[in-house]
C-alpha positions in Angstrom: -24.4 88.7 63.6 -22.1 85.8 62.3 -20.0 84.1 64.9 -16.6 85.4 63.9 -13.7 82.5 63.2 -10.5 82.3 61.5 -12.2 81.2 58.1 -14.6 84.5 57.9 -13.3 87.8 56.5 -14.0 91.1 58.0 -16.1 92.1 55.2 -18.5 89.2 56.1 -18.7 90.4 59.8 -19.2 94.0 58.7 -22.1 93.0 56.4 -23.7 91.0 59.2 -23.5 94.1 61.4 -25.6 96.2 58.8 -28.0 93.6 58.7 -28.5 93.2 62.5 -28.1 96.8 63.4 -29.7 98.8 60.6 -30.1 101.9 63.1 -26.2 102.0 63.8 -24.0 104.2 61.5 -21.9 101.3 60.2 -19.3 102.3 57.7 -18.9 101.2 54.3 -15.9 98.7 54.4 -13.3 98.8 51.7 -10.1 97.5 52.8 -9.4 94.3 55.1 -6.0 95.4 56.3 -7.5 98.7 57.9 -10.0 96.7 60.1 -8.5 98.6 63.0 -9.9 102.0 61.8 -13.4 100.5 61.1 -13.1 98.6 64.7 -12.2 102.0 66.3 -15.2 103.7 64.9 -17.6 100.9 65.4 -16.6 100.7 69.1 -17.8 104.4 69.4 -21.2 103.9 68.0 -24.0 104.3 70.7 -25.3 100.7 70.9 -21.9 99.2 70.6 -20.4 101.5 73.4 -23.1 101.0 75.7 -22.4 97.4 75.5 -18.9 97.5 76.1 -17.6 96.7 72.6 -13.7 97.2 73.0 -11.5 99.2 71.1 -9.1 97.1 68.9 -6.0 98.4 70.7 -4.2 95.2 72.3 -6.0 92.8 70.2 -3.4 90.5 68.1 -5.7 90.1 65.2 -9.1 91.1 63.8 -10.8 87.7 64.8 -9.9 88.1 68.6 -11.5 91.5 68.5 -14.5 90.2 66.3 -14.9 87.6 69.3 -14.8 90.1 71.9 -17.3 92.3 69.9 -19.7 89.2 69.5 -19.5 88.5 73.3 -20.3 92.3 74.2 -23.2 92.4 71.9 -24.7 88.9 72.6 -27.4 89.9 74.9 -28.4 93.0 73.0 -32.0 93.2 72.2 
């Protein structure tokens, strides 16, 4: 999984999840403006939910949510 930053795109982040979590149901990403829909879906997936990945509500932008996701999954094996 890439370390999220303001210069990376949401599609880069999603692609890195497909590589690192091949057994999860990662949706095919199409629209950067709909990141909250994808983030909501991801936060409910088994491995992500077990590790406390937050829902996107309350995050000002996708990068802040991606960082929270990254921190939640940092110790995942």
